[in-house]
C-alpha positions, 0 to 999 in steps of 0.5 A, a space after each residue: 293284835 293275834 294272828 296265830 296260837 302254836 302248840 308245843 306238846 311234850 310232857 312237862 314235869 317239875 324240872 323241865 326246861 323250856 326255850 325259846 329261840 326268835 329270830 326275829 330277821 325272818 320272824 321264826 320262833 322254836 319252842 323247844 323240851 329239855 334241848 328238842 326243839 319243836 315244829 308246829 305240829 308239836 313235833 321234834 324236828 325244829 332246828 333254830 340253827 337252820 333255820 327250818 321247822 319254825 314252830 309257829 311265825 310272829 307278825 309283821 308287828 314282831 308282837 308274841 308271848 309265851 303262854 304255859 297254862 296250868 294249876 298251881 305251876 311255877 316257873 323260874 325264866 331265865 331271859 340270859 342273865 345267867 347261863 341258859 343250862 342249854 348251849 343256845 343252837 347256832 346262830 344265836 344268843 341270850 337275850 341281855 346286854 351283853 349280846 347287844 352290837 356296840 354303839 357308835 356313839 355309847 354315850 349320849 353327852 360325847 356328841 350332845 348335852 345341856 348346862 344351866 345357868 344362872 347370869 352374872 353379867 359379866 363380860 366373860 363367862 365361861 361356861 365348862 362342864 361338856 365332854 366335848 368341845 361345842 360346836 353348835 349352840 343354843 342358848 335360851 333365856 328361860 325366867 323372861 321373855 328373851 330371843 333365842 340366841 344360836 351361835 356355831 364355829 363356822 360362822 365364828 363366834 359372837 355370830 348370832 341367829 335366832 330361831 324365832 324370829 326371820 332376822 338377820 345374822 347379829 355380830 354382839 362382841 358380849 355374846 358367845 366369845 369362844 369355843 373352848 375344849 369343854 364349854 364355851 365362854 359369854 359376855 354379859 349381853 342379855 340373850 346370854 348372861 344378865 344379872 340373875 336370869 336363869 338360862 339353858 345352853 343347848 350343844 352339839 359336836 361337829 367333829 375337828 375340822 370344817 372342810 370345803 366339799 364340793 360335792 353340791 353345785 354349790 361348793 360349803 363349808 361342812 364341819 362334819 361329825 359322821 359318828 354322831 351324825 351332824 354337821 353345819 354347812 354354810 354356802 352361798 346357795 342361789 338354786 341347787 344343789 350342798 353337800 352336807 358331808 353327813 355320808 348318810 341321809 339327814 332327817 332333819 335340816 335347819 336353813 337358815 338366811 344370813 338375811 333376813 328370810 324364815 327358817 325352813 325344816 325340811 328333810 327326809 322325817 318328812 313323807 314328802 321329802 322332797 316338797 314339805 317343809 315346815 318354818 321354825 320361827 312359825 307355828 305354822 303346819 307343813 307345807 308342799 311346794 315342790 321349788 323349795 328344794 327343787 322336788 328333789 329330796 336329800 341324799 346321803 352326800 346332798 341336799 337341794 335347797 332353792 334361795 331364790 325361790 324361797 328367799 327371792 335370791 341367792 343368798 349365804 344360807 348355814 343348816 344344821 344337817 341331823 342323821 339318826 344314829 341307833 341309840 343316839 338320835 332319831 327322827 320320825 312322826 307320831 298321831 295324838 290321842 288328844 288325852 293324858 294317856 298319850 302315845 308312846 313313841 320308840 327311841 331307843 335310849 333314854 331321852 336329853 332332849 326331845 323337839 315336837 312339832 306339829 305338822 297338823 294344823 292345830 290351834 298351838 302349833 308352838 315348837 315344844 322343847 323338853 330335856 332332863 336337865 331342866 326336868 330330871 323326874 318325871 312327869 317332865 312339864 318344864 318346856 320353851 319354845 322354838 319358835 317364841 321368846 317367852 320364857 319357860 311354862 309346863 302348859 306341856 308334860 311328857 314321860 321321858 323314859 329308859 326307851 323314849 318318850 309318852 305324852 302326858 298333856 290333853 288339855 291342849 293339842 300343841 302335843 297331843 291332838 286327836 289324829 293330829 300328826 306331830 314330827 320329833 327329833 330326840 337325842 340320846 341321855 343313856 342307851 
């Protein structure tokens, strides 16, 4: 992808200090020799501090490298881990973690985490160890066939939804019975605590209070954690817009009627956010319908939803809304290559959890969920499916890396079909 070559001629000898200044905002770079900055013709009037006379321009792909030729040269590189020989130009900083901006969520476990447990059948079992009080809890039995069980603080304890069905909300007195300061309490229901069965519990923090939001045409009950980009929204919706409380445009919104009706997944991550959606309890490819959201994309305050069209009438609905937060959450898409050396997806953090779903028409279009709680080491080969009651299996492989994830599967097209497009959501273990 080389687009240009720049030369910064000058005398090099033992002890020569070669410098590189990179302006990522303006795609410019300068080479200096012994604190004299060179211009594009090799002259000596480059000036990183003012942005003048750059040595070369960086391609819009932001990819470049520096090469120093010669025979049997020894070069020692300093990328900012120790003081430079010369003071950095005004407006520039060393490339080291101390100079990175402070992240809104410095530790992913402050807003999202995962716990594992083996059921004991007790009607009062505490699942602890979260570093926050969970507001949205997603439980799946991993050692056998059992529906997913989803709970949240806005609807209240014991009220269960299942991601793999279009069924109505059900109340089970022995399901999740309380939300606690560092976890939750469960009863002996088979969804959450069968004796000797294995379970995983994904949990998110949605803030400290539930308020009435009147930003939309329908008032909503909203519990929002703007710092972590997550809110829970409950409203009776016919057709119109609803406030979500995030103060940011949601990338993904999961909405379910509390009566019978499919899970509708839409948001800004789609190429046509005013009309594209997926169904969480199906394996279908992306659908397009301009009536579903009144042909209106989500905004930083509201999202449109046409329950009358999607469910046949107005309905009490629950929505889980996610907006990206740098260093903590990322949402997007990638294109598969059908190879075990699959595409790499940059997130800017080590994922604790990833969700992948085909947007294209493929043979295996399930919603694939992987995490580092069940697969702490690469290759991560243990997954469950949000749209199925199946136990965990090892059909799909990923490397969960320090700055993203890499697809390692080629035998099924559920995550890496040739030229197929996939949606992903990721939450951080570490930035």
